[in-house]
N, C-alpha and C positions, 0 to 999 in steps of 0.2 A: 627587946628583940624586934619589936615592931619598928623602932627607929632605924635599926640596922637594916631591916628588910626594906624600908622606904629609901634608905640611903643607898642600898645596893641597886634598887630599881632606878633611882635617879642616876647613879653612876653608869649603869648599863645603857640607859637612854642617852646619856652624854657621850658614851663610848660609840654608840651606833651613829650618833650625829657627827661625831668627829671622824669616824671611818667613812661616812657618806661624803663629808666635806673633803676628805683627803683624796678619794677616788673620783670625785666629780671634776671634770675638766673646766667647766664654765666657772666654777667657784674659784679654781686655782689661779685664774687670771690669764690663761692661755687664750690668745686671740685666734679666732678662726678667720682665714682669708678666703674670700670668695672671688672667683674670676667672673667679672661682669663685662659682657661685650654689648655695647649699645647697638641697636638696630636703626638708629637715626642717622640719616645721611645729610650732609651739609652741601648745598649747591656750590660748585666751584666758582671761584672769583673770576669774573670776566672783565677784561680791560675794555676801554673805549675802542681800541683798535680792533679787538676781536668782534665787538658788536658791529662796528662799521663794515668789517669784512663779511659778516653774516648778512647784513642788510644789502651789501653789494651783490652777494651771491643770489639772494632772493630776487633782486631787481633784474639780474641777468637771466634768471630762469623765466621770469615773466616776459622779458623782451624776446627771448627765444621762442616762447609759446606764441606770442603775438606775431612774430615774424613767420613762424610756421603756418599760422592761420592765414596770414596775408598771402603767402606763397601758394597755398592751396586755392584761395580765391582767384589769384592770377592764373593759376594752372587751369582752373575751370573756365575762366574767361577766354584764354587762348584756345582751349579745346573747342569752345563754342564758335570762335572766330574761324578756326580751321574747318569746322563742319560747314560753316556758311560759305567759305571760299571754295570748298569742294563742290558744293551745290551750284555756285556761280560758274565754276569751271565746267561742270557737266552741262549747264544751260548754254554756255558759250560754244561748247563742242557741238551740241545739237543744232544751235543756230548756224554755225559754220557749215555743217553738213547740209542743212536746209538751203542755205544760200548757194552752195555748190550745186545742188540739184536744180535749183531755179536757173542758175547761169547756164548749166548744161542744156536745160530744156529750151532756153531762149537763144542758145548758140553764142553766148558771150564768151570770148576767150579770156582765160586767166592771165593776169598781168605777170610779166616775168619776175621771178624772185631774184633778189640781188645775190650775187655770188661774192666770194671774198675778193675777187679781182675788181669788181665794180665798186666795192666800197672804198678802195684806195684810189683817191683822185690824184692825177698827175698835174704837177704845176707846169704851166706853159713856158715858164722862164727857167726851167731846171738846167738847160744847157748853158745859159749865160752866166751861171754862178759857179762854173768850174774854175779851179785854181789853175793859173797858168804857170808852167814851169819855165825857168830861165836857164 
C-alpha cells in the first residue's frame, strides 16, 4: 500500500505539472509581440547644395547687418553736417544783417540786384542773322 500511495502522489504531482504546463502560455511556445517605438532621431541627410544655400543665407544676413550699420553711421554723419550747415547759415544771416546796418549807417547804397531781364544778354548781331525770304 505504501508503494501505491507513493505512486499516487507521484502521479498527482505529474498531473499538476502537466496541467501547469498545459495552461502556461510561455511554455506552449506562443510568442508575445511587443511594439517598440524608438525615440532616437537621425539627422536628415543634407546635400552639398543645401549646405551651400545655408552658407549663402548666413552670408547675406551678415552683409545686410553690416550695410545697416554703415547706413546708420552715414545717417549720423549727414545729420552732423546738416547741423553744421545750419549754424553756418545762421552766422551768414547775422553777418549779412550786420553789414546791412553798417552800410546804412555809412550811407552806402545797395547795388542793384539783377532781374530776370538783366540776366538775358542780347546779341548785338541778332538782326543780321535773320533769314531772308525770296
